[in-house]
C-alpha positions as MATLAB code, in Angstrom:
seq = 'XXXXXXXXXXXXXXXXXXXXXXXXXXXXXXXXXXXXXXXXXXXXXXXXXXXXXXXXXXXXXXXXXXXXXXXXXXXXXXXXXXXXXXXXXXXXXXXXXXXXXXXXXXXXXXXXXXXXXXXXXXXXXXXXXXXXXXXXXXXXXXXXXXXXXXXXXXXXXXXXXXXXXXXXXXXXXXXXXXXXXXXXXXXXXXXXXXXXXXXXXXXXXXXXXXXXXXXXXXXXXXXXXXXXXXXXXXXXXXXXXXXXXXXXXXXXXXXXXXXXXXXXXXXXXXXXXXXXXXXXXXXXXXXXXXXXXXXXXXXXXXXXXXXXXXXXXXXXXXXXXXXXXXXXXXXXXXX';
ca = [
     124.756  -46.983  148.150;
     123.055  -43.456  149.238;
     126.488  -42.737  150.916;
     128.517  -43.765  147.877;
     126.244  -41.729  145.583;
     126.665  -38.516  147.659;
     130.308  -38.951  147.984;
     130.580  -39.360  144.279;
     128.387  -36.177  143.462;
     130.661  -34.122  145.786;
     133.670  -35.582  144.216;
     132.349  -34.665  140.645;
     132.206  -30.897  141.360;
     136.151  -30.453  141.334;
     136.493  -33.078  138.439;
     133.968  -30.897  136.488;
     135.780  -27.488  137.449;
     139.071  -28.979  136.179;
     137.552  -30.264  133.134;
     135.817  -26.970  132.278;
     139.194  -25.209  133.001;
     141.007  -27.521  130.549;
     138.124  -27.051  127.857;
     138.280  -23.304  128.292;
     141.992  -22.824  128.214;
     142.586  -25.201  125.103;
     139.967  -23.370  123.108;
     141.286  -19.968  124.342;
     144.732  -20.674  123.205;
     143.521  -22.118  119.856;
     144.318  -19.731  116.870;
     141.483  -17.824  114.997;
     139.605  -14.529  115.067;
     135.768  -14.495  115.344;
     135.867  -11.506  112.934;
     137.882  -13.094  110.381;
     135.101  -13.432  108.133;
     134.006   -9.942  108.332;
     134.743   -7.360  105.435;
     138.136   -5.876  105.402;
     136.712   -2.424  104.977;
     135.642   -2.345  108.638;
     137.874    0.167  110.354;
     140.324   -0.871  113.055;
     138.282    1.042  115.886;
     135.164   -0.461  114.953;
     136.812   -3.878  114.625;
     138.076   -3.471  118.272;
     134.796   -2.324  119.574;
     133.364   -5.441  118.325;
     136.005   -7.646  119.799;
     135.173   -5.860  123.166;
     131.497   -6.482  122.840;
     132.031  -10.128  122.110;
     134.312  -10.477  125.190;
     137.544  -11.400  123.045;
     140.892  -10.857  124.564;
     139.887  -10.697  128.152;
     142.425  -12.209  130.547;
     141.432  -15.856  131.443;
     141.149  -15.148  135.213;
     138.227  -12.744  134.287;
     136.744  -14.700  131.317;
     136.887  -18.121  132.768;
     134.919  -17.236  136.129;
     132.277  -15.137  133.920;
     131.730  -18.136  131.690;
     131.085  -20.476  134.902;
     128.769  -18.069  136.382;
     126.802  -17.633  133.114;
     126.783  -21.616  132.537;
     125.924  -22.524  136.199;
     123.815  -19.503  137.479;
     122.393  -17.204  134.523;
     121.356  -20.114  132.136;
     119.646  -22.118  134.954;
     117.646  -19.032  136.080;
     116.454  -18.436  132.305;
     115.450  -21.939  132.218;
     113.158  -21.455  135.405;
     111.708  -18.433  133.905;
     110.790  -20.216  130.872;
     109.297  -23.155  132.728;
     107.432  -21.435  135.321;
     106.968  -17.883  134.117;
     109.128  -16.189  137.082;
     111.631  -13.088  136.774;
     114.634  -14.686  138.506;
     117.190  -13.983  135.810;
     116.616  -10.288  135.424;
     118.739   -8.433  133.003;
     121.728  -10.807  133.519;
     124.185  -11.300  130.690;
     123.983  -14.679  128.847;
     126.578  -16.778  126.962;
     126.242  -15.564  123.395;
     127.109  -17.346  120.130;
     129.704  -15.236  118.300;
     128.203  -16.612  115.173;
     124.583  -15.883  115.447;
     124.798  -13.299  118.585;
     122.086  -15.475  120.183;
     122.244  -17.197  123.575;
     124.057  -20.423  123.161;
     121.519  -22.467  125.352;
     118.598  -21.183  123.153;
     120.338  -22.684  120.190;
     121.141  -26.110  121.881;
     117.411  -26.443  123.118;
     116.117  -25.789  119.508;
     118.662  -28.401  118.037;
     118.151  -30.952  120.826;
     114.762  -32.629  119.793;
     116.254  -33.434  116.210;
     118.899  -35.076  117.760;
     116.862  -37.126  120.114;
     114.307  -38.134  117.372;
     117.185  -39.564  115.365;
     120.227  -40.421  117.445;
     118.117  -41.204  120.649;
     115.604  -43.544  118.885;
     118.468  -45.433  117.114;
     120.311  -45.972  120.476;
     117.295  -47.596  121.993;
     116.670  -49.572  118.936;
     120.258  -50.800  118.983;
     120.026  -52.023  122.582;
     116.848  -53.869  122.056;
     118.217  -55.624  119.119;
     121.937  -56.119  120.192;
     121.281  -57.737  123.729;
     118.999  -60.552  122.480;
     121.342  -61.257  119.702;
     124.459  -61.309  121.783;
     122.861  -63.621  124.307;
     121.458  -66.308  121.808;
     124.906  -65.928  119.767;
     126.817  -66.952  122.898;
     124.319  -69.755  123.853;
     124.608  -71.231  120.457;
     128.290  -70.629  120.047;
     129.529  -71.530  116.468;
     125.994  -72.278  115.078;
     124.931  -70.726  111.764;
     123.276  -68.040  113.773;
     126.288  -66.992  115.693;
     128.424  -67.137  112.361;
     125.989  -65.042  110.680;
     125.529  -62.648  113.531;
     129.319  -62.362  113.673;
     129.748  -61.643  109.866;
     126.921  -58.939  109.987;
     128.249  -57.136  113.008;
     131.836  -57.295  111.786;
     130.691  -55.585  108.471;
     128.262  -53.116  110.510;
     131.308  -52.091  112.636;
     133.760  -51.913  109.848;
     131.813  -49.809  107.419;
     131.811  -46.049  108.371;
     128.628  -44.238  108.370;
     129.453  -41.868  105.450;
     129.659  -44.714  103.338;
     126.656  -46.692  104.665;
     124.474  -43.538  104.944;
     125.198  -42.789  101.259;
     124.367  -46.488  100.234;
     121.074  -46.449  101.888;
     120.178  -43.215  100.355;
     121.047  -44.670   96.810;
     119.062  -47.791   97.500;
     115.827  -46.666   99.347;
     115.657  -42.961   97.922;
     117.114  -43.031   94.387;
     116.358  -46.589   93.257;
     113.208  -47.479   95.287;
     111.854  -44.185   96.225;
     110.712  -45.436   99.571;
     112.099  -42.903  101.911;
     113.174  -38.962  101.540;
     116.897  -38.729  101.126;
     117.080  -35.526  103.351;
     115.629  -34.970  106.808;
     113.170  -32.181  107.104;
     114.071  -30.493  110.165;
     111.102  -27.995  109.947;
     108.627  -30.698  109.997;
     106.333  -30.878  113.335;
     104.262  -33.903  114.742;
     100.784  -32.741  115.266;
      98.740  -35.673  114.160;
      98.892  -39.170  113.002;
      99.775  -38.246  109.426;
     102.794  -36.185  110.380;
     103.785  -38.867  112.935;
     103.869  -41.281  109.877;
     105.851  -38.693  107.831;
     108.401  -38.383  110.792;
     108.846  -41.986  110.886;
     109.647  -42.129  107.309;
     112.129  -39.619  107.385;
     113.797  -41.208  110.463;
     114.087  -44.842  109.172;
     117.378  -44.336  107.228;
     119.553  -42.305  109.709;
     118.215  -44.602  112.557;
     119.034  -47.576  110.386;
     122.749  -46.382  109.688;
     123.265  -45.604  113.362;
     121.491  -48.668  114.837;
     123.646  -50.893  112.675;
     126.714  -49.567  113.907;
     125.746  -49.423  117.754;
     124.212  -52.933  117.465;
     127.402  -54.282  115.962;
     129.280  -53.016  119.075;
     126.883  -53.859  121.864;
     126.117  -57.321  120.505;
     129.908  -58.400  120.343;
     130.243  -57.057  124.002;
     127.042  -58.879  124.977;
     128.329  -62.418  123.172;
     131.747  -62.144  124.705;
     130.398  -61.324  128.448;
     127.830  -64.331  128.210;
     130.599  -66.725  126.858;
     132.666  -65.826  129.812;
     129.936  -66.351  132.465;
     128.445  -69.528  130.785;
     131.691  -71.657  131.680;
     131.771  -70.342  135.392;
     131.405  -72.602  138.391;
     128.243  -71.078  139.752;
     126.388  -71.794  136.286;
     127.450  -75.551  136.669;
     126.230  -75.527  140.409;
     123.021  -74.060  139.194;
     122.298  -76.862  136.751;
     123.388  -79.393  139.166;
     120.711  -78.379  141.453;
     118.291  -78.836  138.843;
     117.160  -75.449  137.801;
     115.858  -74.947  134.254;
     118.067  -74.004  131.523;
     116.067  -70.820  130.977;
     116.342  -69.891  134.563;
     120.244  -70.478  134.556;
     120.572  -68.283  131.269;
     118.297  -65.676  131.662;
     118.516  -64.984  135.355;
     122.046  -66.169  136.630;
     124.240  -65.606  133.655;
     122.472  -62.766  132.054;
     122.643  -60.656  135.249;
     126.197  -60.951  135.669;
     127.052  -60.662  131.960;
     125.237  -57.186  131.850;
     127.772  -55.587  134.146;
     130.344  -54.677  131.437;
     127.807  -54.044  128.912;
     126.068  -51.504  131.322;
     129.444  -49.719  131.129;
     129.395  -49.478  127.212;
     125.893  -48.395  127.214;
     126.039  -45.869  129.715;
     129.226  -44.310  128.261;
     127.487  -44.212  124.879;
     124.404  -42.298  126.140;
     126.327  -39.032  125.983;
     126.785  -39.496  122.237;
     122.977  -39.249  122.126;
     123.245  -35.785  122.941;
     126.249  -35.050  120.997;
     124.720  -36.576  117.890;
     126.083  -38.746  115.302;
     128.171  -35.950  113.565;
     128.609  -37.851  110.305;
     125.033  -39.185  110.020;
     123.895  -35.736  110.867;
     125.774  -34.370  107.984;
     124.973  -37.087  105.374;
     121.291  -36.780  106.080;
     121.195  -33.067  106.874;
     119.780  -33.491  110.225;
     119.901  -30.117  111.899;
     121.050  -31.410  115.369;
     123.743  -30.923  118.032;
     126.296  -32.821  115.899;
     125.834  -30.575  112.995;
     125.817  -27.548  115.386;
     129.187  -28.589  116.925;
     130.638  -28.844  113.410;
     129.287  -25.514  112.118;
     130.498  -23.732  115.502;
     134.115  -25.253  114.959;
     134.139  -24.091  111.351;
     133.070  -20.606  112.263;
     135.439  -20.399  115.309;
     132.370  -19.927  117.647;
     134.458  -20.555  120.849;
     131.405  -19.858  123.328;
     129.131  -22.562  121.469;
     132.160  -24.940  121.178;
     132.990  -24.606  125.013;
     129.460  -24.999  125.964;
     128.646  -28.127  123.896;
     131.933  -29.803  124.956;
     131.212  -28.992  128.567;
     127.875  -30.406  128.441;
     129.440  -33.608  126.808;
     131.713  -33.839  129.783;
     128.893  -33.343  132.316;
     126.933  -36.192  130.938;
     129.958  -38.601  130.874;
     130.596  -37.908  134.654;
     126.874  -38.442  135.281;
     126.483  -41.629  133.413;
     129.723  -42.922  134.726;
     128.066  -42.584  138.155;
     124.674  -44.231  136.877;
     126.741  -47.090  135.645;
     128.532  -47.662  139.028;
     125.103  -47.644  140.707;
     123.816  -50.180  138.236;
     126.639  -52.393  139.019;
     125.489  -52.792  142.736;
     121.913  -53.535  141.631;
     123.061  -56.368  139.109;
     125.813  -57.898  141.252;
     124.702  -58.452  144.911;
     128.297  -58.971  145.671;
     129.198  -55.316  144.974;
     128.630  -53.081  147.799;
     129.862  -49.475  148.248;
     128.912  -48.589  151.659;
];
């Protein structure tokens, strides 16, 4: 397993380099001018100097290696400076947002906690709910619980977040007045009272996201359990006299989790990407809203960095999913 992990990590380097080149070139070739929103009264020579200061118009064979160096070398040095109080970074130039003229990674770090509070908690809640529902629905196939679960999951998966988000705001904020309709991104958790306020404003966005994620994962879990419940090894385990709980929760569940792990692992990067629609509905100032704002403002450095971060996370969690395969299924060996 260790040899396989090292081999995959080494192969991921050219993969990420190719992905970064594709992302960089696609966004560089996209139409748009970062100074399009500036007043027309600005003289042409001043406008040209501003473009040079932003690095606009540089050839790709200069701009692309420079961006890679800033992303993989300069930004980690600044991170270690902030963590350990060193001075490794020096005066090196960082990737700057065209929109705010601030370092891109500083803005991402500022937005990340809001996304993790909402989307991260929703993903964990959805996993904890979806797996038991999928297991019991498969074991009690065509029961009232299975039929009700099928109906709820189909509704949850079919209703888009922009509709369910507005619906819960109308019900729980406007009619009942239980929860705030807008997420306060300036709120800081310092004591128990502030933590309760944070929970109150998280409930509705977490509810909307968890419903959609639970609907997807529970259907995968149910289908995988049904496929394994009819296998020969299950009949053999029952014939040996093993208890029903042991057969279902140990033998069947372990094999059924293999395809579900893929769905969960590939969905983890969406936590860091944020639920773009839900963040817009509830005004969560997270990574998803940051990406939308950057696209609207034609902020290419911000879009390039965020997109590449998502690509890194997808490659990483693909590797984690493959490693979990070997843990869940002893028949899978990579070495």
